C-alpha positions in Angstrom: 5.2 -3.8 18.2 3.5 -3.8 14.8 6.4 -3.7 12.4 4.3 -2.8 9.4 2.9 0.2 11.3 6.3 1.4 12.4 7.5 1.3 8.7 4.4 3.2 7.6 4.9 5.8 10.3 8.5 6.5 9.3 7.5 6.7 5.6 4.5 9.0 6.4 6.7 11.5 8.3 9.0 11.8 5.3 6.2 11.8 2.7 4.4 14.6 4.5 7.5 16.7 4.8 8.1 16.4 1.0 4.5 17.4 0.4 4.9 20.4 2.6 8.1 21.3 0.8 6.0 22.2 -2.3 4.6 25.2 -0.4 8.0 26.4 0.4 9.2 27.0 -3.1 9.8 30.7 -3.5 12.0 33.2 -5.4 15.1 31.9 -3.7 14.7 28.8 -5.7 14.4 30.8 -8.9 17.6 32.7 -7.9 19.3 29.3 -7.3 18.4 28.1 -10.8 19.6 31.4 -12.3 22.9 31.1 -10.4 23.5 27.6 -11.6 22.4 28.3 -15.1 25.0 31.2 -15.3 27.8 29.0 -14.0 30.8 29.1 -16.3 32.7 26.4 -14.4 31.4 23.3 -12.6 28.9 22.8 -9.8 30.7 21.7 -6.6 28.8 20.2 -3.7 30.3 20.0 -0.2 29.2 18.6 3.1 29.9 16.0 5.7 28.1 13.1 7.3 24.6 12.3 5.9 24.6 15.7 4.2 27.8 14.7 2.5 26.3 11.4 1.3 23.4 13.3 -0.1 25.8 15.8 -1.7 27.6 12.9 -3.6 24.2 11.8 -5.0 23.4 15.4 -5.9 26.7 15.8 -7.8 26.0 12.5 -9.7 22.5 13.7 -10.6 23.8 17.1 -11.9 26.6 15.4 -13.9 24.3 12.8 -15.5 21.7 15.4 -16.6 24.1 17.8 -18.3 25.6 19.9 -15.6 29.3 19.2 -14.9 29.6 18.6 -11.2 31.6 16.9 -8.5 31.6 16.4 -4.7 34.3 17.7 -2.3 34.1 16.4 1.3 34.4 19.4 3.5 37.0 17.8 5.8 39.2 17.0 2.8 38.5 20.5 1.4 40.4 22.1 4.3 43.2 19.7 3.7 43.9 20.4 0.1 41.0 19.2 -1.9 39.6 22.8 -2.2 42.3 23.2 -4.9 39.9 21.4 -7.2 37.5 24.4 -7.0 37.9 27.4 -9.3 36.6 31.0 -9.3 34.1 30.2 -12.1 32.5 27.3 -10.1 29.3 27.5 -8.0 29.7 25.7 -4.7 26.6 24.3 -2.9 27.2 23.9 0.8 24.9 21.3 2.4 24.3 21.4 6.1 21.0 20.8 8.0 21.9 23.1 10.9 23.8 25.6 8.8 26.5 25.5 11.5 28.5 22.4 10.7 32.0 23.2 11.7 33.7 21.3 8.8 31.6 23.2 6.3 32.1 26.5 8.1 35.8 25.8 7.6 35.4 25.9 3.8 34.0 29.5 3.8 37.3 31.4 4.1 38.8 29.3 1.4 35.9 29.8 -1.0 36.0 33.6 -0.3 39.6 33.6 -1.4 38.9 31.5 -4.5 36.1 34.0 -5.4 33.5 31.5 -6.5 29.8 31.9 -6.0 28.2 30.0 -3.1 24.8 28.6 -2.4 23.5 26.9 0.7 20.9 24.2 1.4 20.0 24.3 5.1 17.0 24.4 7.4 17.7 28.0 8.5 18.1 31.1 6.4 19.7 32.8 9.4 22.4 30.3 9.9 26.1 31.2 9.6 26.5 29.2 6.4 23.3 30.5 4.8 24.2 34.2 5.5 27.7 33.7 4.0 26.2 32.5 0.6 25.0 34.4 -2.5 21.8 32.3 -2.5 20.2 30.5 0.5 17.7 27.7 0.2 16.0 26.6 3.4 13.5 23.9 4.1 11.2 23.4 7.1 10.0 20.1 8.6 8.3 19.0 11.8 10.5 16.2 12.8 13.0 13.5 11.7 11.5 10.2 11.0 13.2 8.2 13.7 11.6 7.7 17.1 14.3 9.8 18.8 13.9 12.7 16.4 17.6 12.8 16.0 18.8 10.8 13.0 19.1 12.8 9.7 16.2 11.1 7.9 13.5 13.6 7.0 16.1 16.4 6.6 18.2 14.2 4.3 15.2 13.3 2.2 14.3 17.0 1.8 17.9 17.9 0.8 17.9 15.1 -1.8 14.5 16.2 -3.2 15.8 19.8 -3.5 19.0 18.6 -5.2 17.0 16.5 -7.7 14.6 19.3 -8.5 17.5 21.7 -9.1 19.3 19.3 -11.4 16.2 18.3 -13.4 15.0 21.9 -13.8 18.4 23.0 -15.0 18.6 20.1 -17.4 15.3 21.0 -19.0 16.2 24.6 -19.3 19.4 23.6 -21.1 17.4 21.4 -23.5 19.1 18.2 -22.4 17.6 15.3 -24.3 17.8 11.5 -24.7 20.9 11.6 -26.9 22.7 13.8 -24.4 21.8 11.4 -21.6 23.0 8.4 -23.6 26.3 10.1 -24.2 27.0 10.2 -20.5 25.2 6.9 -19.7 25.9 4.3 -22.3 26.1 1.5 -19.8 23.5 -0.6 -18.0 19.9 -1.1 -18.8 19.3 2.6 -19.4 22.1 2.7 -21.9 20.8 -0.4 -23.7 17.3 1.1 -23.8 18.5 4.4 -25.3 20.7 2.5 -27.8 17.5 0.9 -29.2 15.4 4.1 -29.2 17.9 6.7 -30.3 17.5 7.7 -34.0 20.4 6.6 -36.2 
């Protein structure tokens, strides 16, 4: 097997899916931004498995760009961690299928809390999507692995959507270098901003 070719094929599948995602941006995405912008509490992301891992990164991106956010693992959410969620929060439920049992288990709790809900799935008609105030759905031809099973392409698309939401919201809020430095004083980025920030 040509290893370089295998690497290129996997990357090509994902790159083409991201390119195709540009044509899927519709008014649902505008509604998602409006919902997040109007949030009076925090943005909470929940999911399990690979979606949960992407959810953690999404929460970190929101938080570092001016939108208070945190991640709640859906399994832990039905075992008490949902107590961290308030009625003024917006909860983003991440599930490729839109039918993940652990995430479905969060829905009755979130209904009782009374918070707003947004989903990121591959299917607007899924149970999770239909239970949310705003539904974002992506389309893709296949996962990048040779079995078409491992969450690869779908995970990348979810990550791209999360980044786009966080970055767009940050710009609309007027989040600038000084704000970024406040939350990120450490590391090479913090050092760079320390040098360039006006005294």
